[in-house]
N, C-alpha and C positions, 0 to 999 in steps of 0.2 A: 299859183301854178296849177294848171289843169291836171286832174288825176287821169292816169291811164287805166285801162281795164285791169291790168295786173295790180295796180295800186288798190283799186276798189275791191278786187277779189281778196287781196291780202288783208285789207281792213276787215272785211266780212268774216274771213276765216279766224282772225285773231279775236274778234268780238265773240264769235260763236264758240271758240275754245273756252273763253271765260264763262259764258252763259251755260254751255252744256256741262262743264265741269261742276258748276254750282247747282244746277237744277235738273240735269238730264235732258234728254230729247223731249219727253212728254211735258216737262215743266217749263220749258223754254218757249218763248214766242218769237215769231219772225220780227214782230214790231220791236221787241226788246233788243234783239241782235242788231237790227238796222240802226236803232237809236244809239246803241253803244258805238257802232262803227261810224256814225255820222253819215250814213248812206241811205238813200231812198230804198224802202223795202222791195220796190219793184225790181231793183237791180239784183237783189238776192234771188228772186224767182228767175230772172233772166239768165243769171250766171250759174246757178246751182240746181234749178228746177223746183226744189222744195226744201223744207227744213230737214227731213230725214236724209235726203241726199247730201245736204251740207254736213250733217253729223257724220255720215259715212266718210266724206272726204277729209274732214278734220281728223278723225281717228286714224284713217289710213295714212295720212301724212305724218302724224305723230309717231306711229309705229314704224314707218319707214325710216324716220330720223333716228329713232331708238336703235334700230338695227345697224344703221350706218355708223353710229357712235360707239355702241357697246360691242357689237360682234362684226367688225369689218373683216374682209378677207385676211387670213393669216393669224387671227386670234387663236391663242393656244388653249384648246379645251382640256389640255392636260393639267392646267392650273385653274381649278374651279374657283379658287379664292380670287383670282384676277377677274374672272367673268362675273362673279358675284359683286366684287367691289365696283366694277365699271357699271353694273346694273344699278347698284345702290346710288352711285354718283348721279346717274342720269335721272332717276326718279327724284332725287333730292333737288335737282335743278328744275325738274318738270313734274311736280306732284300732281298737276292737273291730269296727266296721263293715267295715273292710278284711278282717279275718280271717273274718267271717261270709260275705262274698262269695267268698273263696277256698274256704271249706268248701262253699258252695253249688255251686261249679263242680266240686268233687271228688266230691261224693256220688252223681253219676250219675243224679239225678232231674231231671224237667223244672224249669225255673226257677220260682221262687216268684212267684205273682201276675203271671204273664207278660203277660197281656192288658193290664192296667192299666199295667204298666211300659213296655211297647212304646208305648202311647199317650203316656205321659209323655215318653219319649225322642224320640218323633216330633215332639213340640212343640218340644223343645230343638233338634233337628236343623233343623226348619223355621225357627226363630228365627235359627239360625246361617246358614242359606241366605239369609235375607232380609238379614242383615248383609253377606254376600258380595255379594249383588245390588246393594245400594245403595253399595257401595264402602267400607264402614266397615272391613272386613277383607279380606284377600286371597281372591280366587276361585281357580279352577283346581285345587281339591282337593275331593274329595267331602265334603260337610258332615257326614255321619255319621262318616267316618274322622277328620275334624278334631275333632269332639266327643269321640270316643273317645281321641284323642291328648291332649287337654286334661285329661280325667279321669285318664288314666294318668300324665301329667306330675305332677299334684298328689297322687294317691293312692298311687303306687307306693312312695314313701318310707315309708309306714306298712304296706305289704303285705310288704315285705322289708327291715325295718330293719337286719338284720344285714349285708346287702349294702351298704346306704347307709353304714354305719359303716366297713366294710372299704375302700370306695372313697374316702371323704372323710377317714378317720382321726379322725372326731369322733362323739361320742355324741348321739343324738337328743334326750336330755333336757337338753342344754346350751342355755340360752336364746339365747345368741349364735349357736350353730349353727342353731337353729330359725329365727331371724330371717334368717340367710344363705340357708337353703334356701328360705324363703318368697320372699325377694327374687329368687332365681334363678328360681323357678317363674313368678312374675309377669312378669319380664323376658323369659324364654324364650318364654312364651305370646304376649307382644306382638310379639316379633321374628318368630316363626314365622307370625303372622297379619297382619303389617304389610301394608297395602294398597300397591299400586304408586304411588298418589298420594303416600303418606307417604315411600316410598323415594326418589322423584325430587324431592321438595320441597326447596328450598334450605335 
């Protein structure tokens, strides 16, 4: 069956995700991406322009999917345990995203799709601030700092899995250990953001 343009673009993005996550943008070649996808590398240039543009598209799509799954409209920022748990689950299913973000930070270029991402994060910070203002979660800490802490609490397990294993003595692919880590992330997020009303309640 003949491939459509959409099929070819999808194959190239999927192959690029694997290569970029493993080697970063600088360490990945167009030839290797095309070979993994089973596509002539001229198609990559035709559809994406160049390797850096493909990296930008792959990371942008991954972050947009993260946002749709983890913080869709209506998510309650008054329960940071829920937000942290959903974030942990997403990175557990897509650990390549953690590596892509690390490579983005290391490559020395401006952040990918920065304007749209800043707008997205601003909405999350504002939602966190509203939850603080109405007493759902603790105030007294910058909402942006708090949101960054929650993301780090959930995602760092997948960013440095070797460190997690050395500290806990357990492998990440052990289902029981994965469940323990998730439970810890959710409980830690809730304790760290517990409102004063919750603390003093009998």
